[in-house]
C-alpha positions as CSV (number, residue, x, y, z in Angstrom):
1,M,16.6,-6.1,-54.0
2,A,16.6,-2.4,-54.9
3,A,18.0,-0.1,-52.3
4,P,15.6,2.3,-50.8
5,P,15.6,6.0,-52.2
6,V,18.2,8.4,-50.7
7,D,15.7,10.4,-48.9
8,E,14.0,7.7,-47.6
9,Q,17.3,5.9,-46.3
10,G,18.3,9.2,-44.7
11,R,15.0,9.4,-43.0
12,I,15.4,5.8,-41.6
13,E,19.0,6.6,-40.4
14,A,18.2,9.7,-38.9
15,A,15.1,8.1,-36.8
16,A,17.4,5.1,-35.8
17,A,20.1,7.4,-34.5
18,K,17.6,9.5,-32.8
19,E,16.2,6.3,-31.0
20,G,19.6,5.2,-30.0
21,A,20.8,8.6,-28.7
22,P,21.6,8.6,-25.2
23,A,18.9,10.6,-23.0
24,S,19.7,13.7,-21.5
25,P,20.7,13.8,-17.9
26,F,17.4,15.3,-16.9
27,A,15.5,12.9,-18.5
28,R,17.4,10.1,-16.9
29,V,16.8,11.6,-13.4
30,M,13.2,12.0,-14.0
31,S,12.7,8.6,-15.1
32,S,14.6,7.2,-12.1
33,S,12.9,6.5,-8.8
34,I,14.6,9.7,-7.5
35,G,12.9,11.6,-10.1
36,R,9.4,10.0,-9.7
37,N,9.7,10.5,-6.0
38,L,10.7,14.0,-6.5
39,G,7.6,14.7,-8.6
40,L,5.5,13.2,-5.7
41,V,7.1,15.6,-3.0
42,I,6.3,18.6,-5.1
43,G,2.7,17.4,-5.8
44,L,2.4,16.9,-1.9
45,L,3.9,20.3,-1.4
46,L,1.3,21.9,-4.1
47,L,-1.4,20.1,-2.3
48,C,-0.2,21.5,1.0
49,G,-0.2,25.1,-0.5
50,V,-3.7,24.5,-1.6
51,G,-4.7,23.3,2.0
52,A,-3.0,26.5,3.5
53,A,-4.7,28.7,1.2
54,T,-8.2,27.5,1.3
55,A,-8.3,26.2,5.0
56,G,-5.8,28.8,6.4
57,D,-4.9,28.3,10.0
58,R,-7.0,25.2,10.2
59,F,-4.8,23.2,8.0
60,V,-1.3,24.3,9.4
61,D,-2.4,23.8,12.8
62,T,-0.2,21.1,14.4
63,D,-3.1,19.2,15.7
64,N,-4.4,18.8,12.0
65,V,-1.0,17.8,10.8
66,L,-0.9,15.1,13.3
67,T,-4.3,14.0,12.8
68,I,-3.0,13.6,8.8
69,L,-0.3,11.5,10.0
70,R,-2.4,9.5,12.4
71,L,-5.1,8.8,9.6
72,A,-2.4,7.7,7.2
73,A,-0.5,5.5,9.6
74,V,-3.2,2.4,9.4
75,I,-3.7,2.5,5.5
76,G,0.2,3.2,5.1
77,V,1.0,-0.1,6.9
78,V,-1.4,-1.9,4.5
79,S,0.1,-0.1,1.5
80,I,3.7,-1.2,2.5
81,G,2.5,-4.8,2.3
82,M,0.7,-4.2,-1.0
83,T,3.6,-2.6,-2.6
84,F,5.7,-6.1,-2.1
85,V,2.7,-8.0,-3.5
86,I,2.2,-5.9,-6.7
87,I,5.9,-5.6,-7.3
88,G,5.7,-9.5,-7.3
89,G,3.2,-9.6,-9.8
90,G,0.0,-10.2,-7.7
91,I,-2.9,-8.3,-6.1
92,D,-4.7,-8.5,-3.0
93,L,-8.5,-7.2,-2.8
94,S,-8.9,-8.8,0.8
95,V,-7.0,-6.5,2.8
96,G,-9.9,-4.5,4.2
97,S,-11.8,-7.8,5.2
98,I,-8.7,-9.3,6.7
99,V,-8.3,-5.9,8.8
100,A,-11.8,-6.2,9.8
101,L,-11.7,-10.0,10.9
102,A,-8.3,-9.4,13.0
103,S,-9.8,-6.5,14.7
104,V,-13.1,-8.5,15.7
105,W,-11.0,-11.4,16.5
106,A,-8.6,-9.6,18.8
107,T,-11.6,-8.0,20.6
108,T,-14.0,-10.9,21.4
109,V,-14.5,-11.5,25.2
110,A,-12.4,-14.3,25.3
111,T,-9.5,-12.6,23.9
112,Q,-9.8,-9.5,26.1
113,E,-10.2,-11.9,29.2
114,L,-6.9,-13.2,28.1
115,G,-5.7,-9.7,27.8
116,E,-6.9,-8.9,31.2
117,D,-5.4,-12.0,32.9
118,Y,-2.0,-11.9,31.4
119,H,-1.2,-9.0,29.2
120,W,-2.8,-6.7,26.5
121,M,-0.1,-8.3,24.2
122,M,-2.5,-11.2,23.9
123,M,-4.9,-9.1,21.9
124,V,-2.0,-7.9,19.7
125,L,-0.7,-11.4,19.0
126,T,-4.3,-12.6,18.1
127,G,-4.5,-9.8,15.6
128,L,-1.2,-10.4,14.2
129,M,-1.9,-14.2,13.8
130,V,-5.2,-13.6,12.2
131,G,-3.8,-11.4,9.5
132,T,-0.8,-13.6,8.9
133,V,-3.0,-16.8,8.6
134,C,-5.4,-15.1,6.2
135,G,-2.2,-13.9,4.1
136,L,-1.0,-17.5,4.1
137,I,-4.3,-18.9,2.8
138,N,-4.2,-16.4,0.0
139,G,-0.7,-17.3,-0.9
140,V,-1.1,-21.0,-0.9
141,L,-4.1,-21.3,-2.8
142,I,-2.5,-18.7,-5.2
143,A,0.7,-20.4,-5.8
144,Y,-0.2,-24.0,-5.1
145,G,-4.0,-23.9,-6.1
146,N,-3.3,-22.1,-9.2
147,M,-6.0,-19.7,-8.6
148,A,-6.0,-16.3,-10.2
149,P,-5.1,-13.7,-7.4
150,F,-8.1,-11.7,-8.4
151,I,-10.5,-14.3,-7.7
152,M,-8.9,-15.8,-4.8
153,T,-8.6,-12.6,-2.9
154,L,-12.1,-11.5,-3.9
155,A,-13.3,-14.7,-2.6
156,L,-11.5,-14.0,0.9
157,M,-12.8,-10.4,0.8
158,A,-16.3,-11.7,0.7
159,G,-15.5,-14.7,3.3
160,A,-13.4,-12.7,6.0
161,R,-15.9,-9.9,6.3
162,G,-18.8,-12.5,6.6
163,L,-16.8,-14.3,9.4
164,A,-16.1,-11.3,11.1
165,E,-19.9,-10.3,11.1
166,M,-20.6,-14.0,12.4
167,I,-18.0,-13.6,15.3
168,S,-19.1,-10.1,16.4
169,D,-23.0,-11.0,15.6
170,Q,-22.8,-7.7,13.5
171,K,-22.2,-5.8,16.6
172,T,-19.5,-3.3,17.5
173,Q,-16.9,-4.8,20.2
174,I,-15.8,-2.1,22.7
175,V,-12.2,-2.5,23.9
176,E,-12.1,-2.8,27.4
177,V,-8.5,-3.4,28.4
178,D,-7.1,0.1,29.0
179,G,-3.4,-0.8,28.8
180,F,-4.0,-1.8,25.0
181,K,-5.3,1.6,24.1
182,D,-3.0,3.6,26.3
183,A,0.1,1.8,24.8
184,I,-0.7,1.9,21.1
185,N,-2.9,5.0,20.9
186,G,-0.6,7.2,23.1
187,D,2.3,9.5,22.1
188,I,6.1,9.3,22.0
189,L,7.9,12.5,22.1
190,G,4.8,14.2,21.2
191,I,4.1,12.2,17.9
192,P,1.4,9.4,18.1
193,T,2.6,6.0,18.5
194,L,0.6,5.1,15.4
195,V,2.9,7.3,13.3
196,W,6.0,5.9,14.9
197,I,4.5,2.2,14.2
198,F,4.0,3.3,10.4
199,A,7.6,4.7,10.2
200,A,9.1,1.4,11.6
201,V,7.0,-0.7,9.1
202,A,8.0,1.6,6.2
203,A,11.8,1.6,7.3
204,A,11.8,-2.2,7.6
205,G,10.1,-2.3,4.1
206,W,12.6,-0.2,2.6
207,V,15.5,-2.6,4.0
208,L,13.8,-5.7,3.0
209,L,13.2,-4.6,-0.4
210,N,16.6,-2.8,-1.1
211,R,19.1,-4.5,0.9
212,T,18.2,-8.1,1.2
213,T,17.9,-11.2,-1.3
214,F,14.1,-11.2,-0.7
215,G,13.4,-7.9,-2.3
216,R,15.7,-8.8,-5.3
217,R,13.8,-12.1,-5.6
218,T,10.4,-10.1,-5.5
219,I,11.5,-7.9,-8.2
220,A,12.7,-10.8,-10.4
221,V,9.4,-12.7,-9.7
222,G,7.3,-9.8,-10.9
223,G,9.5,-8.6,-13.8
224,N,9.6,-12.2,-15.2
225,A,8.3,-15.3,-13.2
226,T,9.5,-17.9,-15.9
227,A,13.0,-16.4,-16.0
228,A,13.1,-16.3,-12.2
229,R,12.2,-20.0,-12.0
230,L,14.8,-21.0,-14.5
231,A,17.4,-18.7,-12.4
232,G,16.7,-20.8,-9.4
233,I,14.1,-19.0,-7.4
234,A,11.3,-21.0,-5.9
235,V,8.6,-18.6,-7.3
236,K,5.7,-20.5,-5.6
237,R,7.2,-20.3,-2.3
238,H,8.2,-16.7,-2.6
239,T,4.6,-16.0,-3.5
240,V,3.4,-17.3,-0.5
241,L,5.8,-15.4,1.5
242,L,4.7,-12.1,-0.3
243,Y,1.0,-12.6,0.7
244,T,1.8,-13.9,4.1
245,L,3.9,-10.7,4.6
246,L,1.0,-8.6,3.2
247,G,-1.4,-10.4,5.8
248,L,1.0,-9.4,8.7
249,A,0.8,-6.0,7.8
250,C,-3.2,-6.2,7.7
251,G,-2.8,-7.6,11.1
252,I,-0.7,-4.8,12.2
253,A,-3.0,-2.2,10.7
254,A,-5.9,-4.0,12.6
255,I,-4.3,-3.5,15.8
256,M,-3.6,0.0,15.0
257,L,-7.1,0.9,14.0
258,T,-8.6,-1.2,17.0
259,A,-6.6,1.0,19.4
260,R,-7.4,4.1,17.4
261,T,-11.3,3.8,17.5
262,G,-11.3,1.7,20.8
263,T,-13.5,-0.9,18.8
264,G,-13.5,-3.9,16.9
265,S,-16.0,-4.1,14.1
266,A,-16.8,-6.1,11.0
267,T,-17.2,-2.6,9.3
268,H,-13.4,-1.6,9.8
269,G,-11.3,-1.6,6.7
270,Q,-14.0,-0.5,4.1
271,L,-12.4,0.0,0.8
272,Y,-8.8,-0.2,2.3
273,E,-8.1,-2.4,-0.7
274,L,-8.9,0.4,-3.1
275,D,-6.9,3.0,-1.2
276,A,-3.9,0.8,-0.7
277,I,-3.8,-0.1,-4.4
278,A,-4.1,3.6,-5.3
279,A,-1.5,4.7,-3.0
280,V,0.9,2.1,-4.4
281,V,0.1,3.1,-8.0
282,I,0.4,6.7,-7.4
283,G,3.8,5.9,-5.6
284,G,5.3,4.6,-9.0
285,T,5.0,0.8,-8.6
286,L,3.7,-0.9,-11.8
287,L,0.8,-2.9,-11.7
288,S,2.4,-5.5,-14.1
289,G,5.0,-6.1,-11.4
290,G,8.8,-5.9,-11.5
291,R,9.2,-2.2,-10.3
292,G,8.2,-0.2,-7.3
293,T,9.5,1.9,-4.3
294,I,8.6,2.1,-0.6
295,V,9.3,5.7,-0.5
296,G,7.0,6.4,-3.2
297,T,4.1,4.3,-1.5
298,V,4.7,6.5,1.7
299,L,4.4,9.8,-0.4
300,G,1.2,8.3,-2.1
301,V,-0.4,7.6,1.2
302,L,0.4,11.0,2.4
303,I,-0.9,12.6,-1.0
304,F,-4.4,10.8,-0.7
305,T,-4.8,11.5,3.1
306,T,-3.8,15.2,2.7
307,L,-6.2,15.5,-0.2
308,T,-9.0,14.0,2.0
309,N,-8.2,16.4,4.8
310,V,-8.2,19.3,2.5
311,F,-11.7,18.4,1.2
312,T,-13.0,17.8,4.7
313,L,-11.8,21.4,5.9
314,N,-13.6,22.9,2.7
315,D,-16.7,21.1,3.5
316,L,-16.6,18.9,0.1
317,D,-18.8,16.0,-0.3
318,T,-17.2,12.6,-0.5
319,S,-18.4,12.3,-4.1
320,T,-16.1,15.0,-5.0
321,Q,-13.5,13.4,-3.2
322,A,-13.8,10.1,-5.1
323,V,-13.9,12.0,-8.2
324,A,-10.7,13.7,-7.4
325,K,-9.1,10.5,-6.4
326,G,-10.2,8.5,-9.7
327,L,-8.6,11.2,-11.8
328,I,-5.3,11.4,-9.9
329,I,-5.2,7.4,-10.2
330,I,-5.9,7.7,-14.1
331,A,-3.2,10.5,-14.4
332,A,-0.9,8.1,-12.4
333,V,-1.4,5.1,-14.7
334,L,-1.0,7.3,-18.0
335,L,2.2,8.7,-16.7
336,Q,3.5,5.1,-15.8
337,Q,2.7,4.0,-19.1
338,R,4.5,6.7,-20.6
339,V,7.7,6.2,-18.6
340,A,7.4,2.6,-19.5
341,R,7.3,3.1,-23.2
342,R,10.2,5.5,-23.0
343,G,12.1,2.8,-21.1
344,D,11.3,0.1,-23.9
345,T,12.7,2.5,-26.5
346,S,15.8,3.7,-24.7
């Protein structure tokens, strides 16, 4: 075989050397989770700057800041659970419906009577149980029934909301147990209890993902399920646990939303699945699985909630908000793909 021309051989060698050259320290930092989170922090600060410039004192007011945090808390808890499922290579479109069903079941007459006769924690336990069982159903049918996550969770999205409508007779159920609302919708040290709950869930999620065998197995399953199975990980059982964990998160969010609104309704949780997935993607979690951060998800939730608040203070319609969110999601996915390509060639 004839050798390639000298100039062509030199070009090939130069290209190979360029690909094999170590990345600069700045490039390595920016492609790491620290760099991605730093970019999210900068984006959030820029968004806050826009809010302060366009809405003035209304945006920087303490009550408005607490309102942003209170609104972020509920969808934030769902997003933490969604982060685990997506890192594990799955997806869940039923979270909004699970929140609605759990809120309705926790506020039925029978459940509230139990809360009055014994303790308002009976309502909390009911909501958590409903959410967890729904997540368990998703996990079992996906893992052992070999159903595609998209199809299974789409079916539960319709079924759970329909069941919530049947239980509530399509009526809004008012919470009559005062202790329930006072305890969960109150303040601790001047900060809403809902925000403390969100912070606790985020901290627990961070520890679970980064400091436990469960977190390492989640990343392994999402990165390559076949390799994880050959390494001795019970992939199907772990998948069930991931969806059950997300169901529990939905139950917690349902209790928070019920306490905040004072109602249980089949209309609760509308579009939560889209908001949660968007926050997770913005936070740097790969939709293909195998990589993600809890800190990034928290920042993603805050970015979207702050964006909504800025739009509301400036009297911009919901259609404009939807367009802006869509553009942000597209930009985030394109950035993910670029970072992934760089990682593959490094």
